[in-house]
LOMIDO-721956 format. One line per field, with one value per residue (C-alpha): residue in one letter; x, y, z. Coordinates in nm, 4 decimals. Layout:
BEGIN
residuo = (a	...);
X = (X	...);
Y = (Y	...);
Z = (Z	...);
END
This chain:
BEGIN
residuo = (m	s	l	v	q	p	c	n	s	s	p	g	s	t	h	f	d	i	p	v	p	a	a	k	y	d	i	l	r	r	r	s	a	i	l	v	a	l	l	l	f	l	s	t	t	s	n	m	f	a	v	f	a	h	d	r	d	n	l	t	s	g	s	l	a	s	s	a	p	p	c	p	v	v	s	m	p	a	l	s	a	v	q	n	t	v	v	t	v	p	i	n	t	t	d	t	t	g	l	n	i	i	s	f	d	t	s	i	s	y	d	p	s	v	i	t	g	v	s	i	i	t	t	g	t	l	s	s	s	m	t	v	t	v	n	s	l	t	p	g	t	i	l	i	s	a	y	t	p	n	p	l	v	g	a	g	t	l	l	k	l	n	f	t	v	i	g	p	i	g	s	s	s	p	i	t	f	n	s	f	t	y	n	e	g	a	p	c	s	s	p	t	n	g	s	v	t	i	v	d	c	i	g	v	s	f	q	t	g	q	t	a	v	k	n	a	s	v	t	i	p	i	i	t	t	e	l	l	g	r	n	a	i	s	f	d	a	v	v	n	y	d	p	s	v	i	s	e	i	s	v	t	n	a	g	t	l	s	s	a	k	i	i	t	v	n	d	l	t	p	g	t	l	i	i	s	a	y	g	p	d	p	l	a	g	s	g	a	l	l	n	i	n	f	s	a	i	g	p	i	g	s	t	s	q	l	s	i	a	s	f	t	y	n	e	g	t	p	c	a	v	t	n	n	g	d	v	t	i	i	s	g	a	v	s	g	v	v	s	y	a	n	s	v	a	f	k	p	v	p	n	t	i	l	n	a	v	g	s	v	n	v	s	t	n	s	a	f	l	t	g	a	y	n	f	g	g	f	g	p	g	s	y	v	v	t	p	t	k	s	t	d	v	y	a	i	t	g	f	d	s	a	l	i	a	q	h	v	v	s	l	i	t	l	n	s	i	q	l	q	a	a	d	v	s	g	n	n	i	v	t	g	f	d	a	a	l	i	a	q	w	v	v	l	i	p	n	i	g	s	t	g	t	w	k	f	i	p	p	n	r	n	y	v	e	m	a	p	d	q	t	a	e	d	y	a	a	i	l	m	g	e	v	s	g	n	w	i	p	p	t	s	f	s	p	l	a	p	s	e	f	k	n	e	a	p	n	v	t	i	n	v	t	a	p	a	v	n	k	m	v	g	s	s	f	a	v	p	v	t	v	s	d	t	t	g	a	g	i	i	s	w	q	f	d	l	l	y	n	p	a	i	i	t	p	q	v	s	p	i	d	t	a	g	t	l	g	s	g	f	a	v	t	v	n	a	l	t	p	g	l	l	k	v	v	l	f	g	s	t	p	i	s	g	s	g	t	l	f	n	f	k	f	t	a	v	g	s	n	g	q	t	s	p	l	t	w	q	n	f	m	f	n	e	g	n	p	s	n	v	a	a	n	g	s	v	r	l	i	a	g	p	t	a	a	g	v	s	i	d	g	r	v	i	d	t	s	g	r	p	v	r	n	a	l	v	t	l	a	g	d	l	s	f	q	r	v	v	r	t	n	q	f	g	y	f	g	f	t	d	i	p	v	g	a	a	y	v	i	s	a	d	s	k	q	f	t	v	p	p	r	i	l	s	v	s	d	n	i	s	g	i	e	l	i	a	e	s	n);
X = (9.4101	9.4419	9.3220	9.4878	9.2216	9.3351	9.1394	8.8783	8.9096	8.6928	8.4338	8.5858	8.9191	9.0635	9.2778	9.4832	9.6611	9.8482	9.9640	10.2996	10.3931	10.6563	10.9941	11.3243	11.3939	11.5413	11.2111	11.0218	11.2519	11.1874	10.8163	10.8345	10.8423	10.5001	10.3611	10.4975	10.3239	10.0049	10.0459	10.0830	9.7652	9.5686	9.6861	9.4833	9.1600	9.2106	9.2749	9.4163	9.5542	9.8292	9.9829	10.1785	10.3557	10.3766	10.5921	10.3672	10.6596	10.7457	11.0838	11.0488	10.7826	10.7794	10.5752	10.5773	10.4068	10.4013	10.0762	9.9065	10.0324	9.8282	9.5378	9.6158	9.3921	9.2011	9.0442	8.8738	8.8878	8.6090	8.6268	8.4534	8.3634	8.2050	7.8977	7.9504	8.3131	8.4912	8.6130	8.8815	8.8409	9.1535	9.1325	9.4377	9.6082	9.8710	10.1785	10.1202	10.4822	10.5361	10.1634	10.1517	9.8518	9.7826	9.4165	9.1363	8.7603	8.5370	8.1817	8.1365	7.8103	7.7388	7.4447	7.3860	7.1772	7.4864	7.7739	7.7538	7.9430	8.2021	8.5157	8.8388	9.1938	9.4861	9.7655	10.0287	9.8657	9.9542	9.7105	9.8761	10.0015	9.6891	9.4089	9.1044	8.7429	8.4682	8.0855	7.9203	7.5972	7.3843	7.3671	7.4916	7.7077	8.0442	8.1968	8.5735	8.7922	9.1655	9.4422	9.8109	10.0740	10.3107	10.2339	10.1687	10.4480	10.4339	10.1659	9.9772	9.6872	9.5439	9.3320	9.1215	8.7480	8.6385	8.2893	8.0945	7.9403	7.5703	7.4051	7.2842	7.5063	7.5061	7.4275	7.6612	7.7182	7.8765	8.1148	8.0854	8.2734	8.0024	8.2858	8.6583	8.8729	9.2441	9.3034	9.0449	9.0546	9.4226	9.5540	9.2615	9.1695	9.0317	8.8201	8.7344	8.4578	8.4745	8.2369	8.1895	8.0141	7.8988	8.0063	7.9501	8.3119	8.5240	8.6903	9.0621	9.2305	9.4896	9.3711	9.4385	9.5803	9.7890	10.0883	10.4106	10.6606	11.0061	11.2508	10.9754	10.8062	10.4504	10.2139	9.9882	9.7116	9.5620	9.1893	8.9174	8.5401	8.3307	8.4680	8.2182	8.0589	8.2825	8.5045	8.8277	9.1037	9.3970	9.5044	9.7905	9.8887	10.1485	10.1990	10.4079	10.5441	10.8157	11.1334	11.2835	10.9982	10.9209	11.1268	10.9585	11.0524	10.8207	10.4826	10.2936	9.9621	9.9387	9.6046	9.4702	9.2115	9.5008	9.6466	9.5955	9.7324	10.0807	10.2339	10.5086	10.6702	10.9096	11.0593	11.3859	11.2989	11.2774	10.9417	10.7598	10.6100	10.4845	10.2630	10.0969	9.8784	9.6938	9.5335	9.2582	8.9991	8.8043	8.8657	8.5831	8.5130	8.6266	8.9134	9.2899	9.3681	9.7416	9.9826	10.2858	10.5434	10.7475	11.0135	10.9560	11.2841	11.1842	11.2101	10.9339	10.6486	10.7237	10.4476	10.4526	10.1634	10.0507	9.9375	9.7814	9.9093	9.7192	9.5066	9.3353	9.1291	9.1639	9.1965	8.9723	8.6575	8.5362	8.6378	8.8187	8.8121	9.1175	9.1636	9.5055	9.6219	9.9115	10.1299	10.2957	10.6026	10.5452	10.7632	10.7745	10.6434	10.8558	10.7417	10.8672	10.7978	10.8914	10.9503	11.0848	11.4562	11.4866	11.2802	11.3287	10.9613	10.8296	10.6680	10.5280	10.5925	10.2886	10.2502	10.6050	10.6202	10.8319	10.9276	11.0604	11.2409	11.3116	11.1639	10.8139	10.8042	10.5909	10.5156	10.3273	10.2766	10.3459	10.0267	9.8643	9.8506	10.1389	10.3967	10.3932	10.4192	10.3764	10.3844	10.4499	10.3879	10.7539	10.8978	11.2196	11.5676	11.7220	11.5376	11.6150	11.3597	11.3796	11.1629	11.0569	10.8284	10.7266	10.4321	10.3860	10.6596	10.6157	10.7759	11.0852	11.1454	11.4125	11.4611	11.6284	11.8746	11.9497	12.0287	12.2835	12.4491	12.4733	12.6324	12.8877	13.0125	13.0067	12.7247	12.5310	12.6146	12.3787	12.3401	12.4166	12.0616	12.0315	12.3573	12.2177	11.8998	12.1132	12.3424	12.1119	12.4065	12.5045	12.8821	12.8854	12.9859	12.7445	12.8224	12.6554	12.5898	12.3380	12.1694	12.1421	11.9950	11.7267	11.6387	11.6057	11.3677	11.1502	11.0926	11.0509	11.3804	11.4913	11.8321	12.0510	11.9842	11.7771	11.5554	11.2038	11.3023	11.2953	11.6012	11.5973	11.8244	11.9164	11.8555	11.7523	11.7722	11.9031	11.7686	11.9103	11.5598	11.2381	11.2066	11.1268	10.9394	11.1569	11.0435	11.1544	11.2895	11.2591	11.3522	11.4238	11.3042	11.4678	11.3022	11.5909	11.6147	11.3987	11.6745	11.4867	11.2799	10.9379	10.7779	10.4741	10.2783	9.9657	9.6348	9.4395	9.4992	9.4772	9.8007	9.7384	9.9339	9.8111	9.6662	9.4450	9.1904	8.9741	8.6591	8.5469	8.1700	7.9642	7.7155	7.4189	7.1532	7.0674	6.7165	6.7077	6.3681	6.2412	5.8964	5.5716	5.4970	5.2467	5.3872	5.2143	5.2276	5.5005	5.6756	6.0414	6.0722	6.2921	6.2396	6.4152	6.5866	6.6021	6.8128	6.7987	7.0773	7.4211	7.6264	7.9359	7.8721	8.1785	7.9894	8.2113	8.0481	7.7332	7.6276	7.3115	7.1014	6.7563	6.4828	6.2090	5.9608	6.1148	5.7759	5.6493	5.9507	6.2927	6.6149	6.7190	7.0651	7.2030	6.9774	7.1440	7.1427	7.3347	7.2924	7.1751	7.1729	7.3841	7.5754	7.6660	8.0236	8.0350	8.1533	7.8786	7.9159	7.6040	7.5396	7.1956	7.2526	7.0097	6.6428	6.4796	6.8072	7.0263	7.3636	7.5040	7.8130	7.8719	8.1859	8.3697	8.6547	8.4642	8.2019	7.8412	7.6554	7.2928	6.9614	6.7454	6.7781	7.0762	7.0333	6.7599	6.6636	6.5871	6.3261	6.0915	5.7320	5.6740	5.3774	5.0052	4.7747	4.7254	5.0355	5.2739	5.6433	5.8007	6.1334	6.2978	6.6380	6.8831	7.2196	7.2196	7.5446	7.7181	8.0968	8.1677	7.8624	7.9319	7.7053	7.4198	7.0998	6.7311	6.6228	6.2489	6.1179	5.9113	5.7025	5.6045	5.2391	5.1507	4.8530	4.6987	4.7210	4.4318	4.1337	3.8431	3.6366	3.8380	4.1511	4.3122	4.3411	4.5768	4.7309	4.8073	4.6498	4.8991	4.8737	5.0079	5.3508	5.3710	5.3017	5.0731	4.7144	4.6342	4.2878	4.1214	3.8122	3.8604	3.5481	3.5344	3.1826	3.0398	2.6750	2.4072	2.4866	2.8687	3.0548	3.3730	3.5198	3.8673	4.0783	4.4357	4.7128	4.9750	5.1672	4.8566	4.8239	4.4954	4.3923	4.0902	4.0747	3.8293	3.7190	3.5186	3.6815	3.5253	3.3568	3.4157	3.4436	3.4589	3.7287	3.7126	3.8490	3.7119	3.9075	3.8256	4.1186	4.1344	3.9255	4.0107	3.8706	3.7133	3.8599	3.7101	3.8841	3.8305	3.9257	4.0434	4.3427	4.5216	4.5793	4.8665	5.0145	4.7161	4.7893	4.4973	4.6008	4.4344	4.3886	4.3589	4.0039);
Y = (5.9255	6.2839	6.5828	6.9169	7.1900	7.5301	7.8312	7.9944	7.7141	7.7635	7.5145	7.2561	7.2457	6.9018	6.7952	6.4775	6.3010	6.0110	5.7314	5.5793	5.2232	5.1940	5.1842	5.3372	5.6751	5.5338	5.3559	5.6812	5.8564	5.5955	5.6503	6.0287	6.0415	5.8707	6.1210	6.4166	6.2879	6.2583	6.6174	6.7348	6.5548	6.6885	7.0440	7.0525	6.9830	7.1607	7.5226	7.4691	7.1569	7.0253	6.6739	6.5208	6.1889	6.0228	5.7324	5.5046	5.4031	5.7705	5.7139	6.0121	6.2475	6.5438	6.7642	6.6677	6.9861	7.3375	7.4264	7.7630	8.0214	8.0285	8.2705	8.5654	8.5498	8.8785	8.9023	9.1194	9.0389	8.9842	9.2915	9.4153	9.7819	10.0289	10.2411	10.5911	10.5259	10.4833	10.1345	10.0674	9.7471	9.6507	9.4607	9.2401	9.0385	8.7722	8.8212	8.9981	8.9990	8.8836	8.8503	9.1675	9.3090	9.6590	9.6902	9.5520	9.5910	9.4930	9.5214	9.4986	9.4907	9.5665	9.6359	10.0135	9.9909	9.8722	10.0528	10.3479	10.6442	10.4344	10.6043	10.4825	10.5207	10.4394	10.6126	10.3637	10.0727	9.8814	10.1076	10.4322	10.5041	10.3764	10.5843	10.4776	10.5493	10.4879	10.4741	10.4631	10.6341	10.3252	10.2541	9.9030	9.8797	10.0196	9.9827	10.0301	10.0423	10.0987	10.0984	10.1861	10.1511	9.9793	9.6227	9.5647	9.4196	9.2419	9.1448	9.3469	9.5870	9.6579	9.9464	10.0370	10.0953	10.3359	10.2903	10.4821	10.2427	10.3171	9.9815	9.8660	9.6640	9.3005	9.3715	9.2609	9.3477	9.1024	9.2711	9.0637	9.0521	9.0416	9.0238	9.0804	9.0722	9.1389	9.2772	9.0994	8.7781	8.6856	8.6199	8.4653	8.5720	8.4044	8.6521	8.5991	8.8009	8.9936	9.1394	9.4099	9.3257	9.5967	9.5316	9.7004	9.7799	10.0930	10.1748	10.2466	10.3392	10.5216	10.7296	10.6066	10.8187	11.0429	11.2280	11.3646	11.5947	11.4460	11.5406	11.7045	11.5910	11.4686	11.4028	11.0996	11.0424	10.7179	10.7853	10.6405	10.6453	10.7599	10.6433	10.8166	10.5727	10.2782	10.2977	10.2691	10.3686	10.2081	10.0788	9.8803	9.8841	9.7536	9.9665	9.8657	10.0929	10.0879	10.2428	10.2992	10.5380	10.7081	10.7315	10.7640	11.0783	11.0620	10.9563	11.2422	11.2801	11.6628	11.7817	11.4270	11.2208	11.0625	11.3892	11.2887	10.9372	10.8089	10.6916	10.4295	10.3581	10.0937	10.2104	10.0165	9.8117	10.0256	9.9722	9.8710	10.0801	9.9167	10.1616	10.1395	10.4102	10.4213	10.6589	10.6616	10.8552	10.6901	10.8181	11.0221	11.1621	11.0696	11.1786	11.1649	10.9109	10.9597	11.1292	10.9644	11.2052	11.0783	11.2120	11.1484	10.9905	10.7605	10.8458	11.0539	10.8248	10.5591	10.4438	10.3074	10.1067	10.2052	9.8795	9.8301	9.4802	9.4641	9.6999	9.6380	9.8675	9.7649	9.3892	9.3462	9.5260	9.7287	9.5489	9.7342	9.7008	9.8322	9.9716	10.0263	10.3303	10.4482	10.7498	10.8363	11.0559	11.3474	11.6245	11.9655	12.2730	12.5345	12.8956	13.2429	13.5649	13.6785	14.0545	14.3124	14.3653	14.7057	14.9007	15.0479	14.9901	14.6349	14.5274	14.1741	13.9841	13.7610	13.4827	13.3546	12.9779	12.7803	12.4352	12.1837	11.8972	11.5762	11.2325	11.3840	11.7028	11.9810	12.3370	12.6436	13.0117	13.3199	13.4860	13.7670	14.0360	13.9353	13.7510	13.4746	13.1034	12.7891	12.4295	12.0718	11.7188	11.6457	11.2984	11.1704	11.2838	11.6064	11.8846	12.1922	12.4768	12.7187	13.0297	13.1432	13.4164	13.5443	13.7749	14.1362	14.2717	14.6498	14.9798	14.9380	15.2623	15.4703	15.6349	15.3119	15.3392	15.6967	15.5967	15.3434	15.6092	15.8445	15.5701	15.4900	15.8494	15.8691	16.1232	15.8857	15.5613	15.2687	15.0436	14.6712	14.5701	14.8325	14.7100	14.3557	14.4864	14.6906	14.4062	14.2699	14.1512	13.9160	13.9818	14.1201	14.4670	14.7569	14.9585	15.1662	14.8388	14.7404	15.0791	15.0192	14.6709	14.8071	15.0850	14.8284	14.6214	14.9265	14.9802	14.6012	14.5350	14.1783	14.1391	13.9058	14.0802	13.9574	14.2655	14.1837	13.8606	13.7917	13.7052	13.5841	13.6136	13.3406	13.1642	12.8496	12.6777	12.3307	12.1038	11.7763	11.6839	11.8785	11.8435	11.9939	12.3052	12.5481	12.9027	13.2495	13.0988	13.4324	13.5321	13.8773	13.9305	14.1573	14.2617	14.2833	14.6255	14.8002	15.0063	15.2966	15.0732	15.2115	14.8681	14.8147	14.4924	14.4460	14.5338	14.2753	13.9528	14.1526	14.1797	14.5534	14.8091	14.8394	15.1872	15.0884	14.8786	14.9445	14.7719	14.9487	14.9151	15.1354	14.9980	14.9797	14.7263	14.6766	14.5644	14.2986	14.2321	13.9669	14.0751	13.8827	13.8802	13.7323	13.5791	13.4164	13.0410	12.9366	13.2749	13.3517	13.6393	13.8369	13.8943	14.2059	14.1949	14.5373	14.6840	14.9945	15.2534	15.0888	15.4098	15.3962	15.0383	14.9013	14.6147	14.4283	14.0840	13.9023	13.5380	13.3440	13.0312	13.0633	12.8004	12.7734	12.5144	12.3473	12.2109	12.5667	12.7704	12.6667	12.8769	12.9915	12.9064	13.2211	13.2609	13.5796	13.8983	14.2085	14.4247	14.7741	14.6958	14.7905	14.4680	14.5502	14.4354	14.1993	13.8423	13.5817	13.2194	13.0020	12.6394	12.5378	12.1607	12.0839	12.1362	12.3829	12.5405	12.8147	12.8778	13.2132	13.4304	13.7772	13.9849	14.2853	14.5196	14.8464	14.8885	14.9299	15.2563	15.3714	15.1859	15.0011	14.6757	14.4728	14.2040	14.0048	13.6393	13.4809	13.2020	13.0182	12.9377	12.5609	12.5169	12.5657	12.8644	12.9534	12.7758	12.9736	12.9170	13.0780	13.2597	13.1911	13.3339	13.1306	13.2540	13.5890	13.7722	14.0922	14.0775	13.8637	13.9782	14.3519	14.5294	14.3224	14.2661	14.1830	13.9592	13.9533	13.6520	13.6763	13.4566	13.3885	13.3101	13.1767	13.3217	13.2851	13.5836	13.8364	13.7206	13.8947	13.7860	13.9734	14.0229	13.8870	14.0249	13.8868	13.9806	13.8700	13.8818	13.9618	14.0626	14.3868	14.2239	14.1167	13.7503	13.5658	13.4866	13.1409	12.9940	13.3374	13.3725	13.6556	13.7874	14.0012	14.1485	14.3692	14.4130	14.1901	13.9146	13.9044	13.7510	13.5399	13.3740	13.2195	13.0996	13.2173	12.9586	12.8874	13.1982	13.4232	13.4602	13.4711	13.5350	13.5897	13.5358	13.6318	13.9487	14.1794	14.5180	14.8593	14.8056	14.8736	14.5904	14.5503	14.3133	14.1845	13.9037	13.6971	13.5099	13.3696	13.5426	13.8621	14.1493	14.2775	14.6152	14.5992	14.7935	14.9283	14.8423	15.0062	14.7400	14.8299	14.5891	14.3185	14.4136	14.2476	14.2671	14.3851	14.3704	14.3264	14.4051	14.1827	14.3162	14.0816	14.0350);
Z = (9.1072	9.2152	9.0164	8.9516	8.9465	8.8269	8.9618	8.7352	8.4754	8.1756	8.0477	7.8220	7.9973	8.0442	8.3379	8.3503	8.6293	8.4715	8.7028	8.6150	8.7178	8.9827	8.8265	8.8443	8.7005	8.3760	8.2983	8.3562	8.1168	7.8452	7.8716	7.8749	7.4960	7.4858	7.7356	7.5418	7.2320	7.4291	7.5433	7.1871	7.0917	7.3869	7.3294	7.0097	7.1997	7.5280	7.6116	7.9554	8.1146	8.3328	8.3138	8.5992	8.6221	8.9633	9.0773	9.2729	9.4852	9.5453	9.3877	9.1599	9.0295	8.7965	8.5799	8.2218	8.0970	8.2368	8.4184	8.3838	8.6352	8.9502	8.9741	9.2045	9.5078	9.5507	9.8930	10.1511	10.5231	10.7719	11.0006	11.3133	11.3389	11.5788	11.5116	11.3677	11.2724	10.9427	10.8630	10.6046	10.4067	10.2083	9.8835	9.8995	9.6276	9.6143	9.3995	9.0656	8.9536	8.5994	8.5210	8.3058	8.4937	8.3648	8.4541	8.6680	8.6833	8.9706	9.0912	9.4701	9.6620	10.0289	10.2604	10.2626	10.5784	10.7662	10.5945	10.3591	10.2130	10.0348	9.9073	9.7496	9.8797	9.6541	9.8437	9.9529	9.7592	9.4446	9.2620	9.3675	9.0146	8.8384	8.6937	8.8946	8.7975	9.0493	9.0263	9.3700	9.2750	9.3465	9.7236	9.7919	9.4801	9.3821	9.0338	9.0004	8.6888	8.7034	8.4465	8.4104	8.1377	8.3780	8.4967	8.8669	9.0718	9.4076	9.6509	9.9082	9.9187	9.5744	9.7023	10.0074	10.0574	10.3285	10.4695	10.7333	10.9846	11.0440	11.1205	11.4616	11.6938	11.5884	11.2257	10.9526	10.5914	10.3491	10.1087	9.7933	9.4665	9.2023	8.9529	8.9386	8.6259	8.5647	8.2134	8.0028	8.2017	8.1753	8.4272	8.6018	8.9521	9.2575	9.4559	9.8243	9.9835	10.3127	10.5659	10.8305	11.1579	11.4024	11.7601	12.0904	12.1408	12.1411	11.8103	11.8216	11.4982	11.2971	11.0028	10.6515	10.3735	10.5970	10.4551	10.5975	10.4328	10.3809	10.6595	10.8631	11.1830	11.1887	11.4773	11.4293	11.6852	11.7981	11.7614	11.9885	11.9771	12.2760	12.6149	12.8427	13.0833	12.9799	13.2952	13.0983	13.3442	13.1609	12.8248	12.6745	12.3110	12.0679	11.7561	11.4547	11.1814	10.9158	11.0712	10.7223	10.6396	10.9721	11.2924	11.6255	11.8211	12.1200	12.2525	12.4155	12.5897	12.6168	12.4824	12.4394	12.6278	12.8189	12.9393	13.3040	13.2600	13.3426	13.0127	12.9888	12.6524	12.5311	12.1994	12.2148	11.9086	11.5912	11.4271	11.7470	12.0273	12.3431	12.5342	12.8721	13.0286	13.3597	13.6080	13.8654	13.6625	13.3789	13.0270	12.8695	12.5281	12.1801	11.9573	12.0099	12.2749	12.2434	12.0011	11.8415	11.6998	11.4035	11.1746	10.8023	10.6905	10.3997	10.0332	9.8787	9.7784	10.0379	10.2738	10.6237	10.7592	11.1070	11.2634	11.6019	11.6741	12.0013	12.2144	12.5492	12.7753	13.1445	13.1258	12.8203	12.9313	12.7508	12.4336	12.1561	11.7798	11.5961	11.2499	11.1003	10.9061	10.7030	10.6258	10.2955	10.2543	10.0229	9.8912	10.0443	9.8677	9.6949	9.7182	9.6475	9.4576	9.1088	9.1050	8.8607	8.9130	8.7420	8.9950	9.3409	9.4256	9.4380	9.1112	9.0852	8.7644	8.6920	8.4380	8.4886	8.4239	8.6687	8.5446	8.7953	8.6174	8.8095	8.8677	8.8351	8.6267	8.7817	8.6792	8.8015	8.7222	8.9294	9.0515	8.8604	9.1315	9.3580	9.1504	9.4162	9.3346	9.5368	9.4119	9.5251	9.4084	9.3448	9.3274	9.4882	9.3936	9.2641	9.0856	8.8767	8.8767	8.5838	8.5337	8.1847	8.0526	7.7093	7.7785	7.8989	7.6689	7.6464	7.7674	7.5414	7.3469	7.1852	7.5236	7.6418	7.3512	7.4510	7.8092	7.6839	7.4675	7.7665	7.9700	7.7002	7.6990	8.0835	8.1085	8.3356	8.5119	8.4748	8.7786	8.7679	8.6837	8.4133	8.2626	8.2425	8.0723	7.8310	7.7223	7.4519	7.2432	7.5239	7.5275	7.8831	7.7562	7.7058	7.3939	7.1279	6.9443	7.2150	7.1708	6.7958	6.8469	7.0771	6.8302	6.5530	6.7700	6.8347	6.4622	6.4047	6.2294	6.3116	6.4630	6.6703	6.9999	7.2952	7.3159	7.4334	7.6121	7.9844	8.1926	8.5550	8.8513	8.9346	8.5994	8.7927	9.1324	9.2098	9.4835	9.6081	9.7268	9.7465	10.1223	10.3594	10.2408	10.0481	10.1161	9.9964	9.6728	9.4952	9.1397	8.9966	8.6397	8.3803	8.0543	7.8121	7.6431	7.9032	8.0556	8.2141	8.4491	8.3522	8.3000	8.5161	8.5837	8.3743	8.5366	8.3388	8.1497	7.8269	7.6270	7.5892	7.7846	8.1421	8.1013	7.8067	7.9908	8.2935	8.4105	8.7232	8.7254	8.9566	9.1988	8.9620	8.8625	8.4963	8.4006	8.1274	7.9668	7.7279	7.6130	7.5728	7.1984	6.9547	6.6388	6.3479	6.3055	6.0589	6.0669	6.1319	6.3700	6.6055	6.9777	7.1064	7.4447	7.6041	7.8868	8.1047	8.0923	8.0756	8.0494	8.2679	8.3826	8.2049	8.0418	7.7970	7.8171	7.9144	7.9270	7.9999	7.9484	7.7923	7.8282	7.5665	7.4367	7.1273	7.0222	6.9742	6.8612	6.7346	6.7003	6.3573	6.2235	6.3815	6.6862	6.8174	6.6070	6.7219	6.4106	6.5018	6.8765	7.1733	7.1216	6.7615	6.6899	6.9861	6.9266	6.9739	7.0854	7.0950	7.1956	7.0643	7.0543	7.3387	7.2302	7.4650	7.5837	7.4420	7.6069	7.4962	7.5527	7.3991	7.4475	7.3029	7.3747	7.4186	7.6932	7.5773	7.6519	7.6685	7.6855	7.4331	7.2459	7.3658	7.0980	6.9190	6.9472	6.6083	6.6150	6.3845	6.4933	6.4551	6.6940	6.6526	6.6922	7.0571	7.1886	7.4096	7.4726	7.7805	7.7425	8.0787	8.1822	8.3785	8.5120	8.3296	8.4154	8.3006	8.3039	8.6149	8.8113	8.8152	8.7415	8.8837	8.6891	8.7148	8.4240	8.3433	8.1527	7.8355	7.6130	7.2503	7.1746	6.8332	6.6493	6.3101	6.0784	6.0548	5.8390	5.6804	5.9778	6.2334	6.4360	6.7530	7.1055	7.3652	7.6927	8.0426	8.3882	8.6676	9.0294	9.1717	9.2210	8.8565	8.9242	8.6749	8.7735	8.6397	8.5612	8.5653	8.3395	8.0898	7.9207	7.6054	7.5538	7.2764	7.1942	7.3372	7.0852	7.1253	7.4179	7.4371	7.7494	7.7816	8.0755	8.1484	8.1269	8.3963	8.2931	8.3054	7.9276	7.7362	7.3740	7.1534	6.7747	6.5006	6.6759	6.4465	6.3927	6.4141	6.7479	7.1175	7.3692	7.7419	7.8647	8.2220	8.4329	8.7177	8.9853	9.3290	9.4890	9.2856	9.1542	8.8066	8.6963	8.3454	8.0503	7.7259	7.4003	7.0626	6.8095	6.4606	6.4327	6.6218	6.9891	7.1755	7.5218	7.7250	8.0978	8.3366	8.6925	8.9536	9.3070	9.6058	9.7431);
END
């Protein structure tokens, strides 16, 4: 009895091989009904099975029930590779047609001491149209997830893994499928592991993932690793390619390592190159061994494998390890300039949308300062490119109506472009009616005219195929109703007229300061942020991150207050979702001026007496970096409120450069019976509480590295923000 074993069968599956007594075919047919009944019974207890009937005399045999479709075999090869090269490991699959595979997930492990730097290539593979997500953060493991709305079709390379070879000669890394799943397990899969072994050979390869523009020529080198000292004076190679995708033009050695060699080529068979090279001097160096020049003739999106069928240096010594590559045909790029037609001088027209409609729809915008555009990524077949624009509509006045009237009575003659701009009725005749329509538009009376819309010359461009590159594909833009030609390009992205906005900041530096303050425990308070003189700096926005200790202070509901400050009237956007971090942007339409409080932070004190939260700036920026700034950090120290027993005194010990002096002993001394000693924290801050009022005190500090001159304090209330300057010993 033989057994039929489907791949990846699940536990509980039952498999039957039913022997049938030797008989003629008619006897077998009579018994088939019994077998079918048996199948029906078994189907209620088994989730996967196959039943076969066999004629012992080999007179006839047949399947009495359909078996599950075979599991696609997913495999990686065992490869040899050379140190310090890139090896491409394909993940291959058998036929996927009709299996409705729209996704796959896999986990693959490898030895990161042998191969590393893994990356994914989908170009020219079955996954080329899939969305592929990769996690390679953990050395030795790569996680891949891919999906597509369209089921996979065919067999071949599912995708490619690129590794950098770093291991010693003789080492080997298994490349192991930890898991592989199509869809959610249906169909099943049968994974086969691969490996990479490091050998003391010379690597000879084509690059993977190369592209060539349709109908253009492309030079593809054969790459070799270091040949110095290997005494290679000749080589023979057989190269295969797809002649329906690329057509060989020539094989050249100019500028390659083989430039001094005699090259003989047999290219009589399309798709195959037989190459032989020899010369008396050994080859030396690494890089392009030889160049093959092709013409890209295949359809856009097609791929040709570049296979080294055989390669031999000398008569086999030194040995060579080959790695195949590929080249994919891509579309050319389309480029040009959109300019204003109604002008003698060149005026770029930015923000024009160019839509290319074809097998793969693509769009781009004309550049802000130049009106230039350039885009690619087209699919095969014909395309229509159409420009459109709806912004930057200004400079249309009653003066344009007056010019039309003058033209109608032959006082002036409008040129051909002006006539197109004037014909807002669209009947190809310029009359007083067009003038009336423009005047209505100026005073916001709706009408049937096209005033305020953009027209382009030509209205569109047609292409049989987007290849090769299409250059100088220019368009002239007309603003309908703007007859005089006084439209000018905008000088900003603002919709305002160009003359209404300037942001030319001088070469100045603005100081931004967050103070060191004392605030009572449990209180809600404001911390003012001050700036030096901003007059004439053109500041219309600023942004920053602020770090604080959320265990000590927490932002209020509206943590930024601009009332009564330089930022009054500015729009505020705050992200306070991450404890300890405020991300803030402020912006307005009118530049700020003067010095003083820029804005206020609003916090609530949630910590304990004596705790200090730093206020640390990160990435503070005015406008887009102009003017520059120097942002000084601050702090909030929590204190208890004054009591009948006394008040508080706090401050900071810093060196002559403004850096904090940590772990300094600060002494506050009064009469013979009063003395307090505290130590500065990491930010140089110190504080005393319950200090009797109405007396004079000497405050001093002691540090191994610094000398701090003492100061006399007359205490009648809380004293905050004392700075003790430490001088180096």
